[in-house]
N, C-alpha and C positions, 0 to 999 in steps of 0.2 A: 718589620723594620727594626733594625738594631738601634738601641739607645746610644746616642753620642753625647759628649759634653755640650755641644752647641744646642742640640735638641732639648736636653734637660734644662739648660739655662733659659731657653725660649719658653718652655712650659712653665717653669717656676716663676718667671716674670709675668705670666698670665694667670697664675694661681690666685684665686680669690682672696685668701687670707693675706698673701703678700701684697696684692694690689691695695687691699684695705688698710694695711699697716704702713704702706709706703716703702716697703723693702725692695731693693733692686739687686739682682744677681748680676754682677759686673763681669765675672770671668769664672770659667771652670776649665782647668788645664786639660790638655789632651791625654795626659797620662793618669787622670783621675786622682791626682795627689793634692790639688789645691783648688779652693773656691774663695773668691773675693766678693764681698757684699757691701752695700752701703745703704744708708737711711738718711733722708732729709727730714727736717722738722716741718710739719704741716699742721693746719688747724685740727685735722682729724686724728693726729697721733701725738698730741701734746697732753700733758697732765694739767692739773689745776694750778700748778706753779709756772706753767708756760714752758716747761722743759720736756725732753723726750719722755714719753710714757715707758715705764719699765718693761711692760709686756711686749712692746714693739722692739725694744733693744734685745730682749731675749729671743723673740721670734726670728729676728734676722739671722741668728746663728743656729737655730734649733736643729734642723734635719741634716745639715750638710756633712758632718763627719760620718754619720751612718750611710748616707748616700754615696759618699766617696768610697768608703770601705766596702760597701756592697759591690761596687763596680770593680774595685781592685781585687777582691778575693774571688769573685765569681759566684756561680750558682751553687757551688758545693758548700756554702757557708750560710748560716743564719746570723743576721746582724740586726740588733734592736738598740734603741736608746734605752738605757737603764735608769739613769738619774741625771739631774743637773742642779747646779747651784749658781746663782748669780750674785755677785757683790758689786753694788753700785759705789763707785769711787767719787764721782763728782757730777753734778747736774750739768747739762749741756743744752744749748739752744741751736747750735749749728749742726752741719752734717757730721755723721759718724761712719766709720767703716770697720770691717773686720776681715781677717784672713784666717781660713781654716786650712791646715796642712797635715797630711799624713806622710811622715818620713818613711824611707825604705826600711830603716831599723824598726819602726813601729810595726810595719807589715810583717817583717821577719819574726819578730817576737810574738805577734799574734798567731802566726802559722805554727810556730814551735809550741806555744802553750796549748793550742787546740788540736794538735796532730793526733793525739790518742782519743779524741772525742770529748775532752773536758771543755767546760765553758771557761771563758776568760773575760775579765772585766777591765779592759784598758781604759785609762783615764787621760783626758786631754784638757789643756787650758787654752782658752780663746780670749784674746784681748779685743776690746772694743775701744777704738781711739777716735779722737777728733781729727780735724784736718791738719793740725800742727803736730800730731803724734802723741798728744797728751792722753793718758789713760782715763777712760770714762767708766768702764765696767770690766769685770773679769768673770768669765763663765767657765765653770769646771763641769765637764761632761764625762759621764761614765757610760760606756757601751757594753752590750752583751754580745759576745761572739762565740759561736760554736760551729763545728763541722756538722753538716747534715748527716743523720744516721742513714745507712743504706736501707733501701726498701726491703721488707722481709721477703724471703723466697717463698714461692707458692708450692 
C-alpha cells in the first residue's frame, strides 16, 4: 500500500504521543508540500502556570518537515532531523496552530546541493500562532539531507 497524505494524516492523528499531547494534524497537501497542525489547551498539556506546555508546542511541529521532504524527494535520499531551537514569545491559553511548508525553490536547492553526494543542512522557520494570528513561538529546524550512495557492486 502506497503512503498517501490522507493515510499519513490518519496515522499521525492516532499516534500515541500526539494523542497524549493533544496535537491534531488538520491537513497534509496532496503534493507533500504543506502540513497544518493545531493544538488545544487541555488539563493534560498545560504547565504549572496554566498555559501551553512548551514540549507540546514543540512536538506539534517536530517531524513534519522531514516527513514532507522524504515524500517529496523519494527513496533515493536520506532525510533526518538534525537540530531544533524553539523560542517562546508569549504564553497562551487558547488554541494554537502552525503551517509547515516546503517551497519548490527549497526542493530545487536541496537537490542541487546534494547532487554530487554531499550532505546538506537546510534550515526552516516555523511560526506557532494563536487564533488571531499572534506569534506564540518560533521553531528553527535544521534537517540533514543526502542522496543515498549506490550499493556496492558484487
